C-alpha positions in Angstrom: 179.5 32.5 106.5 179.2 28.8 105.5 178.8 26.9 108.7 180.3 23.8 107.4 183.6 25.6 107.0 183.7 27.4 110.4 187.2 27.2 111.8 187.0 29.4 115.1 184.1 29.6 117.5 184.9 32.0 120.3 182.7 32.6 123.3 183.0 33.8 126.9 181.4 30.9 128.6 182.3 27.2 128.0 180.0 24.4 126.8 178.7 22.3 129.7 180.9 19.6 131.0 183.9 20.6 128.8 186.7 22.4 130.8 183.9 24.3 132.6 184.5 23.4 136.3 185.4 26.0 138.8 184.9 26.1 142.5 183.4 22.6 142.2 180.6 23.9 139.9 180.2 23.2 136.2 179.4 26.7 134.8 179.0 25.7 131.1 176.0 26.1 128.9 174.1 23.1 127.5 172.6 25.0 124.5 176.1 26.2 123.6 177.5 22.6 123.7 174.7 21.3 121.4 175.4 24.2 118.9 179.1 23.5 118.9 178.6 19.9 118.1 176.1 20.8 115.5 178.3 23.3 113.7 181.7 21.4 114.4 184.3 24.2 114.2 187.9 23.2 114.2 188.5 25.2 117.4 186.1 26.4 120.2 187.9 28.9 122.4 186.5 30.3 125.7 187.2 31.2 129.3 184.9 32.1 132.3 185.5 28.9 134.3 188.9 29.8 135.8 189.9 26.4 137.1 188.9 24.7 133.8 192.0 25.9 132.1 193.3 23.5 129.5 192.7 21.9 126.1 190.6 18.9 125.2 189.9 17.4 121.8 186.6 15.5 121.0 185.1 14.7 117.6 187.8 16.6 115.7 187.0 19.8 117.7 189.7 21.3 119.9 188.2 22.9 122.9 190.5 25.4 124.8 189.7 27.2 128.0 192.2 30.1 128.1 191.3 31.5 131.6 194.7 32.4 133.2 193.4 33.6 136.5 192.2 31.6 139.5 188.9 32.4 141.3 190.7 35.1 143.3 191.9 36.8 140.1 195.5 35.9 140.6 197.5 34.9 137.6 198.2 31.2 137.8 198.5 29.8 134.2 200.5 30.7 131.1 198.7 32.2 128.2 198.1 29.8 125.3 199.3 30.3 121.7 197.4 28.4 119.1 198.7 28.4 115.6 196.4 27.4 112.9 198.0 26.0 109.8 
């Protein structure tokens, strides 16, 4: 794989301070954040931090937390559909 052409980066946990807050705590990973900004994929998809659901764009990277459950494992968000063209 040529890292400069990486489109999708999929992990379970989020990068620190990006859609990573749940129960008032930031659950993200600092090393992961550094690596994502180094590699610069088009999309970084993750979950884990339930209340961090959403999408955020920074430096041409689209970050998406697709967690659809709350901290009590109740469904509270609609699943996301991301279409890559």
